[in-house]
All heavy atoms as TSV, in Angstrom:
chain	resi	resn	atom	element	x	y	z
A	1	MET	N	N	47.075	17.706	108.136
A	1	MET	CA	C	46.814	17.899	106.728
A	1	MET	C	C	47.772	17.025	105.900
A	1	MET	O	O	48.990	16.996	106.225
A	1	MET	CB	C	47.051	19.332	106.348
A	1	MET	CG	C	45.911	20.276	106.537
A	1	MET	SD	S	46.225	21.821	105.635
A	1	MET	CE	C	45.885	22.942	106.964
A	2	ASP	N	N	47.251	16.426	104.845
A	2	ASP	CA	C	48.147	15.704	103.978
A	2	ASP	C	C	48.662	16.731	102.949
A	2	ASP	O	O	48.340	17.879	102.903
A	2	ASP	CB	C	47.455	14.516	103.368
A	2	ASP	CG	C	46.280	14.905	102.475
A	2	ASP	OD1	O	46.012	16.095	102.339
A	2	ASP	OD2	O	45.652	14.006	101.915
A	3	ASP	N	N	49.549	16.222	102.031
A	3	ASP	CA	C	50.245	17.099	101.058
A	3	ASP	C	C	49.211	17.778	100.173
A	3	ASP	O	O	49.390	18.995	99.853
A	3	ASP	CB	C	51.173	16.285	100.292
A	3	ASP	CG	C	52.442	15.903	101.107
A	3	ASP	OD1	O	52.638	16.571	102.114
A	3	ASP	OD2	O	53.120	14.955	100.687
A	4	ASP	N	N	48.213	17.079	99.666
A	4	ASP	CA	C	47.218	17.680	98.744
A	4	ASP	C	C	46.432	18.805	99.461
A	4	ASP	O	O	46.220	19.853	98.864
A	4	ASP	CB	C	46.301	16.633	98.180
A	4	ASP	CG	C	46.958	15.664	97.242
A	4	ASP	OD1	O	47.985	16.110	96.670
A	4	ASP	OD2	O	46.440	14.561	97.055
A	5	GLU	N	N	46.007	18.593	100.709
A	5	GLU	CA	C	45.226	19.558	101.416
A	5	GLU	C	C	46.126	20.769	101.662
A	5	GLU	O	O	45.646	21.945	101.611
A	5	GLU	CB	C	44.700	18.993	102.739
A	5	GLU	CG	C	43.611	18.014	102.552
A	5	GLU	CD	C	43.190	17.378	103.880
A	5	GLU	OE1	O	44.000	17.313	104.807
A	5	GLU	OE2	O	42.000	16.904	103.985
A	6	ARG	N	N	47.370	20.557	102.053
A	6	ARG	CA	C	48.284	21.665	102.321
A	6	ARG	C	C	48.516	22.449	101.088
A	6	ARG	O	O	48.518	23.723	101.152
A	6	ARG	CB	C	49.588	21.071	102.885
A	6	ARG	CG	C	50.537	22.188	103.333
A	6	ARG	CD	C	51.830	21.683	103.945
A	6	ARG	NE	N	51.628	20.534	104.773
A	6	ARG	CZ	C	52.295	19.372	104.732
A	6	ARG	NH1	N	53.284	19.296	103.910
A	6	ARG	NH2	N	52.058	18.366	105.570
A	7	ASP	N	N	48.711	21.790	99.941
A	7	ASP	CA	C	48.922	22.566	98.659
A	7	ASP	C	C	47.687	23.360	98.313
A	7	ASP	O	O	47.827	24.506	97.874
A	7	ASP	CB	C	49.276	21.576	97.596
A	7	ASP	CG	C	50.709	20.956	97.711
A	7	ASP	OD1	O	51.496	21.526	98.449
A	7	ASP	OD2	O	50.921	19.935	97.034
A	8	GLU	N	N	46.534	22.770	98.468
A	8	GLU	CA	C	45.316	23.547	98.181
A	8	GLU	C	C	45.111	24.687	99.157
A	8	GLU	O	O	44.718	25.782	98.701
A	8	GLU	CB	C	44.056	22.598	98.295
A	8	GLU	CG	C	42.798	23.225	97.914
A	8	GLU	CD	C	41.640	22.233	97.968
A	8	GLU	OE1	O	41.859	20.998	97.858
A	8	GLU	OE2	O	40.524	22.716	98.085
A	9	PHE	N	N	45.418	24.539	100.432
A	9	PHE	CA	C	45.359	25.574	101.371
A	9	PHE	C	C	46.322	26.714	101.069
A	9	PHE	O	O	45.901	27.910	101.043
A	9	PHE	CB	C	45.621	25.045	102.803
A	9	PHE	CG	C	45.628	26.170	103.846
A	9	PHE	CD1	C	44.452	26.719	104.284
A	9	PHE	CD2	C	46.842	26.534	104.434
A	9	PHE	CE1	C	44.459	27.681	105.225
A	9	PHE	CE2	C	46.828	27.535	105.344
A	9	PHE	CZ	C	45.667	28.129	105.799
A	10	VAL	N	N	47.546	26.396	100.755
A	10	VAL	CA	C	48.547	27.401	100.401
A	10	VAL	C	C	48.183	28.137	99.160
A	10	VAL	O	O	48.288	29.362	99.069
A	10	VAL	CB	C	49.949	26.753	100.276
A	10	VAL	CG1	C	50.971	27.731	99.668
A	10	VAL	CG2	C	50.454	26.275	101.610
A	11	SER	N	N	47.633	27.428	98.206
A	11	SER	CA	C	47.197	28.053	96.951
A	11	SER	C	C	46.004	28.998	97.224
A	11	SER	O	O	45.982	30.144	96.672
A	11	SER	CB	C	46.749	26.983	95.960
A	11	SER	OG	O	46.263	27.561	94.795
A	12	SER	N	N	45.048	28.558	98.056
A	12	SER	CA	C	43.912	29.439	98.389
A	12	SER	C	C	44.382	30.739	99.120
A	12	SER	O	O	43.891	31.785	98.821
A	12	SER	CB	C	42.916	28.698	99.216
A	12	SER	OG	O	42.408	27.615	98.578
A	13	VAL	N	N	45.283	30.530	100.074
A	13	VAL	CA	C	45.774	31.698	100.855
A	13	VAL	C	C	46.567	32.671	99.885
A	13	VAL	O	O	46.395	33.839	99.974
A	13	VAL	CB	C	46.631	31.243	102.040
A	13	VAL	CG1	C	47.388	32.387	102.602
A	13	VAL	CG2	C	45.777	30.535	103.089
A	14	SER	N	N	47.279	32.094	98.989
A	14	SER	CA	C	48.051	32.910	98.043
A	14	SER	C	C	47.132	33.644	97.144
A	14	SER	O	O	47.314	34.908	96.893
A	14	SER	CB	C	48.938	31.994	97.197
A	14	SER	OG	O	49.625	32.753	96.189
A	15	LYS	N	N	46.084	33.124	96.637
A	15	LYS	CA	C	45.120	33.811	95.796
A	15	LYS	C	C	44.382	34.898	96.618
A	15	LYS	O	O	44.194	35.970	96.089
A	15	LYS	CB	C	44.120	32.788	95.221
A	15	LYS	CG	C	44.645	31.953	94.158
A	15	LYS	CD	C	43.573	30.959	93.662
A	15	LYS	CE	C	44.176	29.991	92.634
A	15	LYS	NZ	N	43.166	28.999	92.205
A	16	PHE	N	N	44.034	34.592	97.861
A	16	PHE	CA	C	43.420	35.563	98.732
A	16	PHE	C	C	44.318	36.755	98.963
A	16	PHE	O	O	43.902	37.897	98.819
A	16	PHE	CB	C	43.025	34.923	100.048
A	16	PHE	CG	C	42.503	35.907	101.046
A	16	PHE	CD1	C	41.224	36.478	100.897
A	16	PHE	CD2	C	43.264	36.313	102.124
A	16	PHE	CE1	C	40.699	37.380	101.816
A	16	PHE	CE2	C	42.820	37.237	103.034
A	16	PHE	CZ	C	41.502	37.774	102.919
A	17	LEU	N	N	45.558	36.492	99.266
A	17	LEU	CA	C	46.483	37.635	99.545
A	17	LEU	C	C	46.753	38.432	98.314
A	17	LEU	O	O	46.884	39.649	98.346
A	17	LEU	CB	C	47.840	37.075	100.131
A	17	LEU	CG	C	47.704	36.508	101.515
A	17	LEU	CD1	C	48.981	35.966	101.985
A	17	LEU	CD2	C	47.227	37.554	102.532
A	18	SER	N	N	46.803	37.757	97.147
A	18	SER	CA	C	46.965	38.481	95.895
A	18	SER	C	C	45.773	39.424	95.626
A	18	SER	O	O	45.974	40.558	95.200
A	18	SER	CB	C	47.137	37.500	94.686
A	18	SER	OG	O	47.214	38.118	93.497
A	19	ALA	N	N	44.593	38.928	95.885
A	19	ALA	CA	C	43.366	39.743	95.673
A	19	ALA	C	C	43.345	40.936	96.671
A	19	ALA	O	O	42.985	42.031	96.300
A	19	ALA	CB	C	42.110	38.865	95.892
A	20	VAL	N	N	43.734	40.692	97.911
A	20	VAL	CA	C	43.783	41.804	98.899
A	20	VAL	C	C	44.821	42.802	98.484
A	20	VAL	O	O	44.627	44.022	98.584
A	20	VAL	CB	C	44.120	41.224	100.299
A	20	VAL	CG1	C	44.425	42.323	101.300
A	20	VAL	CG2	C	42.909	40.400	100.832
A	21	ASN	N	N	45.952	42.354	97.995
A	21	ASN	CA	C	47.025	43.255	97.535
A	21	ASN	C	C	46.538	44.090	96.383
A	21	ASN	O	O	46.775	45.307	96.296
A	21	ASN	CB	C	48.317	42.492	97.165
A	21	ASN	CG	C	49.503	43.398	96.964
A	21	ASN	OD1	O	49.561	44.424	97.460
A	21	ASN	ND2	N	50.421	42.878	96.125
A	22	HIS	N	N	45.884	43.503	95.431
A	22	HIS	CA	C	45.334	44.220	94.273
A	22	HIS	C	C	44.289	45.241	94.699
A	22	HIS	O	O	44.297	46.348	94.224
A	22	HIS	CB	C	44.706	43.195	93.291
A	22	HIS	CG	C	44.128	43.820	92.062
A	22	HIS	ND1	N	44.943	44.380	91.087
A	22	HIS	CD2	C	42.887	44.035	91.682
A	22	HIS	CE1	C	44.136	44.884	90.140
A	22	HIS	NE2	N	42.872	44.685	90.517
A	23	LEU	N	N	43.419	44.852	95.624
A	23	LEU	CA	C	42.426	45.790	96.161
A	23	LEU	C	C	43.059	46.954	96.841
A	23	LEU	O	O	42.644	48.113	96.662
A	23	LEU	CB	C	41.454	45.067	97.078
A	23	LEU	CG	C	40.353	45.860	97.755
A	23	LEU	CD1	C	39.463	46.484	96.670
A	23	LEU	CD2	C	39.569	45.001	98.702
A	24	ALA	N	N	44.110	46.717	97.641
A	24	ALA	CA	C	44.819	47.801	98.297
A	24	ALA	C	C	45.412	48.787	97.362
A	24	ALA	O	O	45.376	50.003	97.535
A	24	ALA	CB	C	45.858	47.233	99.263
A	25	ALA	N	N	46.004	48.319	96.227
A	25	ALA	CA	C	46.588	49.107	95.205
A	25	ALA	C	C	45.515	49.947	94.537
A	25	ALA	O	O	45.688	51.167	94.232
A	25	ALA	CB	C	47.370	48.301	94.211
A	26	GLU	N	N	44.351	49.362	94.214
A	26	GLU	CA	C	43.244	50.090	93.631
A	26	GLU	C	C	42.742	51.200	94.527
A	26	GLU	O	O	42.460	52.326	94.087
A	26	GLU	CB	C	42.147	49.144	93.276
A	26	GLU	CG	C	42.415	48.215	92.093
A	26	GLU	CD	C	42.533	48.952	90.780
A	26	GLU	OE1	O	41.810	49.888	90.584
A	26	GLU	OE2	O	43.369	48.543	89.971
A	27	LEU	N	N	42.560	50.873	95.863
A	27	LEU	CA	C	42.093	51.877	96.797
A	27	LEU	C	C	43.057	53.029	96.952
A	27	LEU	O	O	42.645	54.174	97.057
A	27	LEU	CB	C	41.792	51.232	98.116
A	27	LEU	CG	C	40.612	50.295	98.192
A	27	LEU	CD1	C	40.487	49.564	99.499
A	27	LEU	CD2	C	39.327	51.071	97.910
A	28	GLU	N	N	44.380	52.754	96.932
A	28	GLU	CA	C	45.373	53.807	96.999
A	28	GLU	C	C	45.307	54.725	95.780
A	28	GLU	O	O	45.416	55.927	95.912
A	28	GLU	CB	C	46.811	53.188	97.103
A	28	GLU	CG	C	47.870	54.244	97.324
A	28	GLU	CD	C	47.815	55.023	98.598
A	28	GLU	OE1	O	47.218	54.522	99.593
A	28	GLU	OE2	O	48.244	56.119	98.579
A	29	GLY	N	N	45.128	54.086	94.589
A	29	GLY	CA	C	44.966	54.901	93.359
A	29	GLY	C	C	43.710	55.758	93.414
A	29	GLY	O	O	43.772	56.953	93.040
A	30	MET	N	N	42.613	55.243	93.952
A	30	MET	CA	C	41.374	56.043	94.117
A	30	MET	C	C	41.557	57.184	95.073
A	30	MET	O	O	41.114	58.307	94.876
A	30	MET	CB	C	40.247	55.129	94.541
A	30	MET	CG	C	39.787	54.202	93.472
A	30	MET	SD	S	38.513	53.052	94.034
A	30	MET	CE	C	37.138	54.161	94.256
A	31	LYS	N	N	42.304	56.904	96.159
A	31	LYS	CA	C	42.569	57.971	97.154
A	31	LYS	C	C	43.399	59.074	96.543
A	31	LYS	O	O	43.056	60.276	96.730
A	31	LYS	CB	C	43.368	57.377	98.354
A	31	LYS	CG	C	43.765	58.364	99.409
A	31	LYS	CD	C	44.547	57.747	100.453
A	31	LYS	CE	C	45.209	58.779	101.280
A	31	LYS	NZ	N	46.551	58.495	101.702
A	32	GLU	N	N	44.435	58.741	95.767
A	32	GLU	CA	C	45.242	59.778	95.109
A	32	GLU	C	C	44.413	60.569	94.105
A	32	GLU	O	O	44.588	61.784	93.963
A	32	GLU	CB	C	46.464	59.124	94.446
A	32	GLU	CG	C	47.450	58.611	95.430
A	32	GLU	CD	C	48.609	57.845	94.777
A	32	GLU	OE1	O	48.627	57.765	93.543
A	32	GLU	OE2	O	49.433	57.280	95.488
A	33	MET	N	N	43.566	59.853	93.369
A	33	MET	CA	C	42.710	60.547	92.426
A	33	MET	C	C	41.793	61.564	93.099
A	33	MET	O	O	41.624	62.705	92.620
A	33	MET	CB	C	41.916	59.584	91.594
A	33	MET	CG	C	41.022	60.171	90.530
A	33	MET	SD	S	39.960	58.964	89.678
A	33	MET	CE	C	38.856	58.555	90.986
A	34	MET	N	N	41.169	61.137	94.187
A	34	MET	CA	C	40.227	62.047	94.933
A	34	MET	C	C	40.959	63.224	95.525
A	34	MET	O	O	40.455	64.319	95.518
A	34	MET	CB	C	39.542	61.235	96.004
A	34	MET	CG	C	38.595	60.162	95.455
A	34	MET	SD	S	37.255	60.821	94.405
A	34	MET	CE	C	36.369	61.743	95.582
A	35	GLU	N	N	42.212	63.045	95.984
A	35	GLU	CA	C	42.950	64.143	96.556
A	35	GLU	C	C	43.316	65.121	95.409
A	35	GLU	O	O	43.223	66.324	95.637
A	35	GLU	CB	C	44.271	63.609	97.215
A	35	GLU	CG	C	44.032	62.944	98.523
A	35	GLU	CD	C	45.309	62.298	99.051
A	35	GLU	OE1	O	46.305	62.248	98.333
A	35	GLU	OE2	O	45.223	61.785	100.183
A	36	PHE	N	N	43.646	64.639	94.239
A	36	PHE	CA	C	43.923	65.506	93.112
A	36	PHE	C	C	42.641	66.259	92.725
A	36	PHE	O	O	42.689	67.487	92.511
A	36	PHE	CB	C	44.455	64.741	91.909
A	36	PHE	CG	C	44.512	65.566	90.637
A	36	PHE	CD1	C	45.579	66.450	90.472
A	36	PHE	CD2	C	43.503	65.469	89.688
A	36	PHE	CE1	C	45.594	67.229	89.354
A	36	PHE	CE2	C	43.544	66.262	88.559
A	36	PHE	CZ	C	44.630	67.144	88.393
A	37	GLU	N	N	41.502	65.607	92.613
A	37	GLU	CA	C	40.275	66.229	92.266
A	37	GLU	C	C	39.912	67.323	93.247
A	37	GLU	O	O	39.400	68.397	92.866
A	37	GLU	CB	C	39.160	65.212	92.133
A	37	GLU	CG	C	39.335	64.249	90.977
A	37	GLU	CD	C	39.254	64.897	89.590
A	37	GLU	OE1	O	38.557	65.918	89.461
A	37	GLU	OE2	O	39.885	64.338	88.703
A	38	ASN	N	N	40.089	67.073	94.527
A	38	ASN	CA	C	39.744	68.036	95.557
A	38	ASN	C	C	40.667	69.251	95.427
A	38	ASN	O	O	40.230	70.391	95.547
A	38	ASN	CB	C	39.884	67.441	96.959
A	38	ASN	CG	C	39.417	68.345	98.039
A	38	ASN	OD1	O	38.438	69.011	97.959
A	38	ASN	ND2	N	40.247	68.409	99.111
A	39	SER	N	N	41.972	69.015	95.209
A	39	SER	CA	C	42.858	70.143	95.046
A	39	SER	C	C	42.567	70.944	93.786
A	39	SER	O	O	42.643	72.203	93.877
A	39	SER	CB	C	44.354	69.627	94.906
A	39	SER	OG	O	44.751	69.041	96.139
A	40	TYR	N	N	42.203	70.256	92.742
A	40	TYR	CA	C	41.857	71.011	91.519
A	40	TYR	C	C	40.557	71.800	91.718
A	40	TYR	O	O	40.472	72.966	91.222
A	40	TYR	CB	C	41.670	69.954	90.365
A	40	TYR	CG	C	41.494	70.643	89.000
A	40	TYR	CD1	C	42.437	71.385	88.443
A	40	TYR	CD2	C	40.244	70.507	88.330
A	40	TYR	CE1	C	42.248	71.974	87.184
A	40	TYR	CE2	C	40.044	71.076	87.096
A	40	TYR	CZ	C	41.068	71.819	86.528
A	40	TYR	OH	O	40.855	72.417	85.297
A	41	PHE	N	N	39.583	71.270	92.396
A	41	PHE	CA	C	38.403	72.027	92.669
A	41	PHE	C	C	38.673	73.277	93.535
A	41	PHE	O	O	38.170	74.301	93.228
A	41	PHE	CB	C	37.365	71.077	93.470
A	41	PHE	CG	C	36.099	71.812	93.838
A	41	PHE	CD1	C	35.147	72.064	92.869
A	41	PHE	CD2	C	35.911	72.235	95.143
A	41	PHE	CE1	C	33.950	72.718	93.257
A	41	PHE	CE2	C	34.734	72.848	95.527
A	41	PHE	CZ	C	33.776	73.108	94.497
A	42	GLU	N	N	39.500	73.162	94.539
A	42	GLU	CA	C	39.934	74.275	95.392
A	42	GLU	C	C	40.652	75.303	94.491
A	42	GLU	O	O	40.429	76.514	94.661
A	42	GLU	CB	C	40.846	73.827	96.494
A	42	GLU	CG	C	40.161	73.098	97.596
A	42	GLU	CD	C	41.140	72.627	98.656
A	42	GLU	OE1	O	42.310	73.059	98.664
A	42	GLU	OE2	O	40.736	71.838	99.538
A	43	PHE	N	N	41.552	74.848	93.597
A	43	PHE	CA	C	42.266	75.751	92.698
A	43	PHE	C	C	41.285	76.537	91.826
A	43	PHE	O	O	41.355	77.725	91.675
A	43	PHE	CB	C	43.190	74.923	91.835
A	43	PHE	CG	C	43.849	75.675	90.717
A	43	PHE	CD1	C	44.838	76.588	90.984
A	43	PHE	CD2	C	43.442	75.478	89.391
A	43	PHE	CE1	C	45.489	77.268	89.962
A	43	PHE	CE2	C	44.037	76.171	88.394
A	43	PHE	CZ	C	45.108	77.065	88.693
A	44	LEU	N	N	40.319	75.820	91.203
A	44	LEU	CA	C	39.286	76.530	90.343
A	44	LEU	C	C	38.460	77.472	91.127
A	44	LEU	O	O	38.145	78.571	90.691
A	44	LEU	CB	C	38.472	75.485	89.665
A	44	LEU	CG	C	39.096	74.651	88.575
A	44	LEU	CD1	C	38.172	73.663	88.025
A	44	LEU	CD2	C	39.691	75.554	87.514
A	45	MET	N	N	37.989	77.097	92.286
A	45	MET	CA	C	37.155	77.991	93.141
A	45	MET	C	C	37.947	79.198	93.514
A	45	MET	O	O	37.431	80.326	93.578
A	45	MET	CB	C	36.616	77.253	94.352
A	45	MET	CG	C	35.578	76.170	93.993
A	45	MET	SD	S	34.230	76.767	93.027
A	45	MET	CE	C	33.438	77.852	94.227
A	46	GLY	N	N	39.248	79.005	93.845
A	46	GLY	CA	C	40.097	80.172	94.185
A	46	GLY	C	C	40.234	81.114	93.018
A	46	GLY	O	O	40.227	82.355	93.181
A	47	MET	N	N	40.401	80.565	91.837
A	47	MET	CA	C	40.543	81.398	90.650
A	47	MET	C	C	39.275	82.198	90.388
A	47	MET	O	O	39.320	83.362	90.010
A	47	MET	CB	C	40.938	80.572	89.427
A	47	MET	CG	C	42.385	80.221	89.361
A	47	MET	SD	S	42.800	79.334	87.848
A	47	MET	CE	C	42.460	80.591	86.627
A	48	LEU	N	N	38.171	81.499	90.472
A	48	LEU	CA	C	36.901	82.149	90.202
A	48	LEU	C	C	36.482	83.183	91.213
A	48	LEU	O	O	35.961	84.254	90.896
A	48	LEU	CB	C	35.786	81.130	90.065
A	48	LEU	CG	C	35.890	80.185	88.872
A	48	LEU	CD1	C	34.847	79.078	88.938
A	48	LEU	CD2	C	35.819	80.940	87.596
A	49	SER	N	N	36.740	82.885	92.465
A	49	SER	CA	C	36.343	83.848	93.526
A	49	SER	C	C	37.385	84.918	93.770
A	49	SER	O	O	37.110	86.039	94.262
A	49	SER	CB	C	36.124	83.132	94.854
A	49	SER	OG	O	37.300	82.560	95.319
A	50	GLY	N	N	38.673	84.629	93.414
A	50	GLY	CA	C	39.757	85.596	93.611
A	50	GLY	C	C	40.186	85.791	95.067
A	50	GLY	O	O	40.923	86.673	95.379
A	51	THR	N	N	39.690	84.888	95.938
A	51	THR	CA	C	40.018	85.061	97.359
A	51	THR	C	C	41.175	84.187	97.803
A	51	THR	O	O	42.055	84.645	98.515
A	51	THR	CB	C	38.773	84.687	98.238
A	51	THR	OG1	O	38.366	83.405	97.893
A	51	THR	CG2	C	37.650	85.610	97.984
A	52	ASP	N	N	41.202	82.989	97.402
A	52	ASP	CA	C	42.217	82.044	97.889
A	52	ASP	C	C	43.094	81.614	96.678
A	52	ASP	O	O	42.731	80.773	95.916
A	52	ASP	CB	C	41.575	80.806	98.548
A	52	ASP	CG	C	42.576	79.956	99.277
A	52	ASP	OD1	O	43.661	80.415	99.561
A	52	ASP	OD2	O	42.219	78.843	99.566
A	53	LYS	N	N	44.247	82.204	96.562
A	53	LYS	CA	C	45.089	81.957	95.451
A	53	LYS	C	C	46.054	80.786	95.693
A	53	LYS	O	O	46.548	80.626	96.816
A	53	LYS	CB	C	45.879	83.202	95.053
A	53	LYS	CG	C	44.987	84.398	94.851
A	53	LYS	CD	C	45.365	85.128	93.638
A	53	LYS	CE	C	44.495	86.378	93.592
A	53	LYS	NZ	N	43.721	86.417	92.397
A	54	GLY	N	N	46.260	79.942	94.661
A	54	GLY	CA	C	47.162	78.847	94.785
A	54	GLY	C	C	47.763	78.568	93.430
A	54	GLY	O	O	47.455	79.139	92.456
A	55	THR	N	N	48.784	77.670	93.453
A	55	THR	CA	C	49.471	77.337	92.217
A	55	THR	C	C	49.668	75.820	92.113
A	55	THR	O	O	49.570	75.092	93.112
A	55	THR	CB	C	50.861	77.918	92.207
A	55	THR	OG1	O	51.625	77.471	93.329
A	55	THR	CG2	C	50.814	79.488	92.249
A	56	TYR	N	N	49.854	75.367	90.889
A	56	TYR	CA	C	50.253	73.984	90.655
A	56	TYR	C	C	51.727	73.982	90.377
A	56	TYR	O	O	52.246	74.774	89.525
A	56	TYR	CB	C	49.490	73.393	89.494
A	56	TYR	CG	C	48.182	72.806	89.855
A	56	TYR	CD1	C	47.019	73.479	89.691
A	56	TYR	CD2	C	48.156	71.563	90.455
A	56	TYR	CE1	C	45.781	72.923	90.060
A	56	TYR	CE2	C	46.938	70.968	90.813
A	56	TYR	CZ	C	45.774	71.616	90.652
A	56	TYR	OH	O	44.620	71.076	91.007
A	57	THR	N	N	52.464	73.112	90.953
A	57	THR	CA	C	53.864	73.000	90.732
A	57	THR	C	C	54.085	72.207	89.441
A	57	THR	O	O	53.224	71.675	88.844
A	57	THR	CB	C	54.636	72.295	91.859
A	57	THR	OG1	O	54.187	70.943	91.908
A	57	THR	CG2	C	54.369	72.964	93.221
A	58	GLN	N	N	55.363	72.116	89.050
A	58	GLN	CA	C	55.723	71.357	87.839
A	58	GLN	C	C	55.318	69.923	87.940
A	58	GLN	O	O	55.044	69.267	86.970
A	58	GLN	CB	C	57.210	71.511	87.612
A	58	GLN	CG	C	57.674	71.035	86.264
A	58	GLN	CD	C	59.151	71.393	86.043
A	58	GLN	OE1	O	59.886	71.668	86.970
A	58	GLN	NE2	N	59.580	71.316	84.807
A	59	LYS	N	N	55.319	69.368	89.194
A	59	LYS	CA	C	54.930	67.994	89.363
A	59	LYS	C	C	53.453	67.787	89.620
A	59	LYS	O	O	52.983	66.682	89.832
A	59	LYS	CB	C	55.690	67.419	90.588
A	59	LYS	CG	C	57.186	67.364	90.339
A	59	LYS	CD	C	57.866	66.776	91.548
A	59	LYS	CE	C	59.345	66.715	91.295
A	59	LYS	NZ	N	60.135	66.178	92.424
A	60	GLY	N	N	52.646	68.870	89.484
A	60	GLY	CA	C	51.210	68.748	89.591
A	60	GLY	C	C	50.693	68.848	91.014
A	60	GLY	O	O	49.542	68.523	91.284
A	61	VAL	N	N	51.512	69.315	91.939
A	61	VAL	CA	C	51.072	69.456	93.362
A	61	VAL	C	C	50.499	70.814	93.575
A	61	VAL	O	O	51.119	71.811	93.180
A	61	VAL	CB	C	52.251	69.189	94.302
A	61	VAL	CG1	C	51.816	69.383	95.734
A	61	VAL	CG2	C	52.805	67.778	94.093
A	62	TYR	N	N	49.323	70.915	94.152
A	62	TYR	CA	C	48.684	72.156	94.408
A	62	TYR	C	C	49.125	72.746	95.773
A	62	TYR	O	O	49.258	72.044	96.719
A	62	TYR	CB	C	47.166	71.960	94.429
A	62	TYR	CG	C	46.404	73.252	94.673
A	62	TYR	CD1	C	46.244	74.224	93.710
A	62	TYR	CD2	C	45.786	73.451	95.907
A	62	TYR	CE1	C	45.537	75.389	93.990
A	62	TYR	CE2	C	45.060	74.568	96.163
A	62	TYR	CZ	C	44.928	75.549	95.214
A	62	TYR	OH	O	44.207	76.675	95.444
A	63	GLY	N	N	49.363	74.033	95.833
A	63	GLY	CA	C	49.748	74.658	97.051
A	63	GLY	C	C	49.347	76.138	97.073
A	63	GLY	O	O	48.938	76.676	96.076
A	64	ARG	N	N	49.489	76.757	98.181
A	64	ARG	CA	C	49.172	78.193	98.357
A	64	ARG	C	C	50.227	78.999	97.667
A	64	ARG	O	O	51.414	78.724	97.646
A	64	ARG	CB	C	49.101	78.585	99.786
A	64	ARG	CG	C	48.073	77.825	100.581
A	64	ARG	CD	C	46.678	78.188	100.083
A	64	ARG	NE	N	45.669	77.354	100.745
A	64	ARG	CZ	C	44.801	76.630	100.101
A	64	ARG	NH1	N	44.718	76.667	98.816
A	64	ARG	NH2	N	43.921	75.937	100.755
A	65	ALA	N	N	49.786	80.115	96.977
A	65	ALA	CA	C	50.719	80.921	96.239
A	65	ALA	C	C	51.429	81.874	97.145
A	65	ALA	O	O	50.873	82.385	98.148
A	65	ALA	CB	C	49.905	81.728	95.206
A	66	LYS	N	N	52.738	82.081	96.891
A	66	LYS	CA	C	53.473	83.081	97.668
A	66	LYS	C	C	53.581	84.359	96.897
A	66	LYS	O	O	54.008	85.380	97.400
A	66	LYS	CB	C	54.842	82.462	97.911
A	66	LYS	CG	C	54.829	81.239	98.836
A	66	LYS	CD	C	56.193	80.747	99.108
A	66	LYS	CE	C	56.063	79.496	100.012
A	66	LYS	NZ	N	57.279	78.756	100.156
A	67	SER	N	N	53.125	84.369	95.628
A	67	SER	CA	C	53.190	85.523	94.815
A	67	SER	C	C	51.687	85.831	94.459
A	67	SER	O	O	50.778	85.162	94.821
A	67	SER	CB	C	53.971	85.273	93.573
A	67	SER	OG	O	53.427	84.310	92.785
A	68	THR	N	N	51.522	86.894	93.677
A	68	THR	CA	C	50.187	87.273	93.302
A	68	THR	C	C	49.762	86.493	92.053
A	68	THR	O	O	50.557	86.260	91.198
A	68	THR	CB	C	50.086	88.779	92.964
A	68	THR	OG1	O	51.008	89.095	91.930
A	68	THR	CG2	C	50.415	89.556	94.192
A	69	GLY	N	N	48.500	86.053	92.009
A	69	GLY	CA	C	47.974	85.395	90.835
A	69	GLY	C	C	48.180	83.871	90.937
A	69	GLY	O	O	49.238	83.374	91.284
A	70	SER	N	N	47.148	83.186	90.557
A	70	SER	CA	C	47.152	81.708	90.611
A	70	SER	C	C	48.061	81.066	89.582
A	70	SER	O	O	48.650	80.049	89.785
A	70	SER	CB	C	45.789	81.179	90.433
A	70	SER	OG	O	44.972	81.564	91.521
A	71	LEU	N	N	48.274	81.757	88.441
A	71	LEU	CA	C	49.088	81.173	87.377
A	71	LEU	C	C	50.400	81.853	87.208
A	71	LEU	O	O	51.116	81.637	86.248
A	71	LEU	CB	C	48.310	81.177	86.047
A	71	LEU	CG	C	46.996	80.387	86.052
A	71	LEU	CD1	C	46.240	80.627	84.737
A	71	LEU	CD2	C	47.266	78.921	86.263
A	72	ASN	N	N	50.803	82.695	88.182
A	72	ASN	CA	C	52.005	83.444	88.057
A	72	ASN	C	C	53.140	82.659	88.699
A	72	ASN	O	O	53.606	82.982	89.813
A	72	ASN	CB	C	51.813	84.808	88.799
A	72	ASN	CG	C	53.022	85.720	88.565
A	72	ASN	OD1	O	53.886	85.475	87.742
A	72	ASN	ND2	N	53.139	86.729	89.419
A	73	ILE	N	N	53.611	81.603	88.000
A	73	ILE	CA	C	54.696	80.802	88.541
A	73	ILE	C	C	55.690	80.579	87.414
A	73	ILE	O	O	55.428	80.737	86.277
A	73	ILE	CB	C	54.177	79.450	89.072
A	73	ILE	CG1	C	53.406	78.698	87.987
A	73	ILE	CG2	C	53.307	79.661	90.309
A	73	ILE	CD1	C	52.986	77.348	88.365
A	74	ARG	N	N	56.906	80.209	87.831
A	74	ARG	CA	C	57.972	79.941	86.839
A	74	ARG	C	C	58.184	78.426	86.823
A	74	ARG	O	O	58.250	77.771	87.853
A	74	ARG	CB	C	59.249	80.591	87.239
A	74	ARG	CG	C	59.190	82.100	87.157
A	74	ARG	CD	C	60.529	82.705	87.481
A	74	ARG	NE	N	60.400	84.152	87.432
A	74	ARG	CZ	C	61.263	84.933	87.950
A	74	ARG	NH1	N	62.314	84.510	88.527
A	74	ARG	NH2	N	61.047	86.281	87.830
A	75	TRP	N	N	58.323	77.899	85.639
A	75	TRP	CA	C	58.531	76.489	85.448
A	75	TRP	C	C	60.004	76.310	85.302
A	75	TRP	O	O	60.658	75.627	84.882
A	75	TRP	CB	C	57.772	75.921	84.298
A	75	TRP	CG	C	56.295	76.114	84.545
A	75	TRP	CD1	C	55.482	77.053	84.014
A	75	TRP	CD2	C	55.449	75.293	85.334
A	75	TRP	NE1	N	54.257	76.919	84.470
A	75	TRP	CE2	C	54.141	75.822	85.278
A	75	TRP	CE3	C	55.615	74.169	86.121
A	75	TRP	CZ2	C	53.051	75.330	85.934
A	75	TRP	CZ3	C	54.574	73.685	86.801
A	75	TRP	CH2	C	53.280	74.184	86.681
């Protein structure tokens, strides 16, 4: 490869890797959003049915309640 071909190849590979990196970041964000939506759905269903109680922490993480009541937590 001469210098022009090498520069074009490196530029193409750089653009490709940048696009792949951007796509990976978008997919990670979508994964986190879906996990949050699933946890929120479980939380709401537990509140409505009264069978499976859970809480949201101060950081927004959903977990099983160790006390009674889904909203009975201290911030």
